Wavefront OBJ file of the C-alpha trace (Angstrom):
o trace
v -28.594 7.081 83.844
v -27.650 9.586 85.433
v -25.506 12.611 84.350
v -24.065 12.421 88.067
v -22.484 10.495 89.545
v -22.386 10.360 93.807
v -19.088 9.078 95.052
v -19.412 9.329 98.455
v -19.998 5.594 98.954
v -18.845 4.490 103.257
v -16.660 1.819 102.731
v -15.867 -0.343 106.125
v -12.277 -1.273 106.981
v -12.698 -4.251 108.344
v -14.606 -5.861 105.513
v -14.285 -3.567 102.141
v -18.115 -3.510 102.191
v -20.011 -0.078 100.680
v -23.636 0.762 102.043
v -26.066 -0.496 99.360
v -27.871 3.011 100.334
v -24.964 5.145 99.282
v -25.314 3.155 96.400
v -28.755 3.010 95.109
v -30.633 6.228 96.635
v -33.745 5.388 94.906
v -33.257 8.754 92.526
v -32.627 7.381 89.186
v -35.422 5.338 88.340
v -35.572 5.703 84.987
v -33.307 3.603 81.627
v -33.258 4.585 78.365
v -32.898 3.013 74.941
v -32.133 4.960 71.427
v -31.230 3.217 68.324
v -32.133 3.022 65.039
v -33.258 -0.042 62.886
v -34.021 -0.284 59.021
v -37.668 -0.460 59.276
v -40.443 0.721 61.481
v -41.679 -3.344 61.729
v -37.396 -4.169 63.231
v -38.220 -1.238 65.322
v -41.908 -2.149 66.937
v -40.649 -5.705 67.034
v -37.935 -4.209 69.440
v -40.410 -1.761 71.552
v -42.570 -5.116 71.996
v -39.472 -7.238 73.477
v -38.741 -4.316 75.524
v -41.994 -3.391 76.913
v -42.377 -7.524 78.003
v -38.824 -6.969 80.268
v -39.878 -4.040 81.311
v -43.252 -6.271 82.413
v -41.481 -8.918 83.520
v -39.747 -6.826 85.686
v -41.425 -4.343 87.344
v -43.741 -4.631 90.856
v -45.770 -1.692 89.946
v -46.607 -0.300 86.623
v -43.682 0.984 84.959
v -44.429 4.127 82.401
v -43.173 3.450 79.358
v -42.930 6.352 76.553
v -41.692 5.757 73.614
v -41.356 7.089 69.834
v -40.689 6.195 66.207
v -38.680 8.432 64.110
v -38.199 8.427 60.395
v -34.626 9.115 59.700
v -32.052 8.983 56.892
v -31.530 4.988 56.734
v -34.100 3.904 59.057
v -36.779 4.737 62.040
v -35.281 5.699 65.519
v -36.624 3.856 68.415
v -36.360 6.047 72.144
v -37.844 4.460 74.650
v -38.047 5.396 78.524
v -38.755 2.986 81.270
v -39.265 4.523 84.499
v -39.443 2.496 87.418
v -40.841 2.318 90.752
v -37.692 2.520 92.495
v -34.275 1.899 91.242
v -33.428 -1.844 91.228
v -35.952 -2.588 89.201
v -34.446 -0.494 86.666
v -30.410 -1.712 87.559
v -32.564 -5.272 87.382
v -34.292 -4.141 84.126
v -30.891 -3.155 82.522
v -28.663 -5.654 83.712
v -31.400 -8.454 81.914
v -30.447 -6.613 78.282
v -26.892 -7.380 78.588
l 1 2 3 4 5 6 7 8 9 10 11 12 13 14 15 16 17 18 19 20 21 22 23 24 25 26 27 28 29 30 31 32 33 34 35 36 37 38 39 40 41 42 43 44 45 46 47 48 49 50 51 52 53 54 55 56 57 58 59 60 61 62 63 64 65 66 67 68 69 70 71 72 73 74 75 76 77 78 79 80 81 82 83 84 85 86 87 88 89 90 91 92 93 94 95 96 97
C-alpha cells in the first residue's frame, strides 16, 4: 500500500467515469502482511495459505519475502508480496478480505 495517494483522476462529466490509468499506474506492486501469532506453527500455516493465494494470483513469479520474529506473546509474521503488476496486487489484497 502506497504511503501517498495520487488524486489527479480525470473524471468525465457525461458518465462520471474515471480513467483506470489514473488509479492504477503500476507503481504499487507490493502487498504487505503483518500479524502476531501465539506460536510459530500458526504463523507458518498463515504464511503457507498466503503463499498459495499469491501463487494462484500471479501471472509471473511473485517475489515473496517473509520474516518470522519471536516477540513478547508469540511470533510475528511479516511478509511482502511483490507482483509483476498493480492489478495482481489489488486482486490479491481483495481476495484476503
